[in-house]
C-alpha positions in Angstrom: 0.0 0.0 0.0 1.3 3.5 -0.7 0.1 6.9 0.5 1.3 8.6 -2.7 3.2 7.5 -5.8 6.5 6.0 -4.7 6.0 6.6 -0.9 5.3 3.5 1.2 2.7 3.6 4.0 5.0 3.4 7.1 2.1 2.0 9.2 2.1 -1.2 7.1 5.2 -2.4 8.9 8.2 -4.2 7.5 7.7 -6.5 4.5 7.7 -10.3 5.1 11.1 -11.9 5.3 11.7 -14.8 3.0 14.7 -16.9 3.5 16.5 -18.6 0.6 16.0 -22.3 0.4 19.2 -24.2 1.0 19.0 -26.6 -2.0 21.9 -28.8 -0.8 20.3 -29.5 2.6 16.8 -29.9 1.0 18.2 -32.3 -1.6 20.0 -34.3 1.1 16.9 -34.6 3.3 14.8 -35.5 0.3 17.3 -38.2 -0.7 16.8 -39.8 2.7 19.9 -38.7 4.6 19.5 -38.5 8.3 19.0 -35.2 10.1 22.3 -35.9 11.9 24.2 -36.3 8.6 22.6 -33.2 7.1 23.3 -31.1 10.2 26.9 -32.2 10.1 27.3 -31.5 6.4 25.1 -28.3 6.4 25.3 -26.8 9.9 23.4 -23.7 8.7 20.3 -25.8 8.1 17.7 -24.8 10.6 15.5 -27.5 9.3 18.0 -30.3 10.1 18.4 -28.9 13.7 14.6 -28.6 14.0 14.1 -32.2 13.0 16.7 -33.3 15.5 15.0 -31.3 18.2 11.6 -32.7 17.3 12.9 -36.2 17.4 14.6 -35.6 20.8 11.3 -34.2 22.2 9.4 -37.3 21.0 12.0 -39.4 22.8 11.7 -37.5 26.0 15.2 -36.0 25.8 14.3 -32.4 26.7 17.8 -31.1 27.3 19.1 -32.6 24.0 16.0 -31.1 22.2 16.7 -27.8 23.8 20.3 -27.8 22.5 19.3 -28.8 19.0 16.4 -26.3 18.9 18.6 -23.5 20.1 21.2 -24.2 17.5 18.5 -24.2 14.7 17.0 -21.0 16.1 20.3 -19.2 16.1 21.3 -20.4 12.7 17.9 -19.2 11.5 18.3 -15.8 13.1 21.6 -15.3 11.4 19.9 -16.1 8.0 17.0 -13.8 8.7 19.4 -10.9 9.5 21.3 -11.6 6.3 17.9 -11.5 4.5 17.2 -8.0 5.8 15.1 -8.8 8.9 15.6 -6.3 11.7 14.2 -8.1 14.7 10.5 -7.8 13.9 8.1 -8.4 11.1 6.4 -11.3 9.4 8.2 -14.5 8.6 5.6 -16.4 6.6 5.1 -20.1 7.2 3.8 -20.4 3.6 7.4 -19.7 2.3 9.0 -23.2 2.5 12.5 -21.9 3.3 11.2 -20.2 6.5 9.8 -23.4 7.9 13.0 -24.8 9.3 13.5 -21.6 11.4 9.9 -21.6 12.5 10.0 -25.3 13.4 13.2 -24.7 15.4 11.5 -21.9 17.3 8.4 -24.1 18.1 10.7 -26.9 19.3 12.6 -24.4 21.4 9.4 -23.3 23.1 8.4 -26.9 23.8 11.9 -27.9 25.0 12.1 -24.8 27.3 8.7 -25.7 28.8 9.9 -29.3 29.3 12.9 -28.2 31.3 10.9 -25.7 33.4 12.0 -22.5 31.6 8.4 -21.0 31.4 9.5 -17.5 30.4 11.6 -18.7 27.5 8.8 -21.1 26.4 6.3 -18.2 26.4 8.8 -15.8 24.7 9.3 -18.4 21.9 5.6 -19.2 21.6 4.8 -15.4 21.3 7.7 -14.9 18.8 6.3 -17.7 16.7 2.7 -16.3 16.7 4.1 -12.8 15.9 6.1 -14.2 13.0 3.1 -15.9 11.5 -0.1 -17.0 13.3 -0.4 -19.8 10.7 2.9 -21.2 11.9 1.7 -21.2 15.5 -1.5 -23.0 14.4 0.2 -25.6 12.2 2.9 -26.3 14.8 0.3 -26.5 17.7 1.5 -23.4 19.7 -1.3 -21.0 19.5 -1.2 -18.3 22.1 
């Protein structure tokens, strides 16, 4: 939306941030490589770290899940900043390349809750919902 030709409406907020899909990591995961192998070969892959965190949560290994999720979260933050994100604004779930970061964020919220870090769990849950309410819905962390 613009207020006049060439001038953006500053009330609209920042545009959505869309990460670049890591074709190497995606190809490796699609080819059936394990998340451990992919994380080792492509340590910037938030998706691989998120998958490891999700699996650890399912196994009841909350501390391990927390470590994996935090790694995926921080790798994703680095990528978001390189993509022009300034700490706020939409990170759409519908953009496939964003899903690894959003899954890591959801896993971090769950793992934090599992180890008794209620404030961190709430912060991550709120961050997820602020990034994209659809992501919070799909990942089961509605606020």
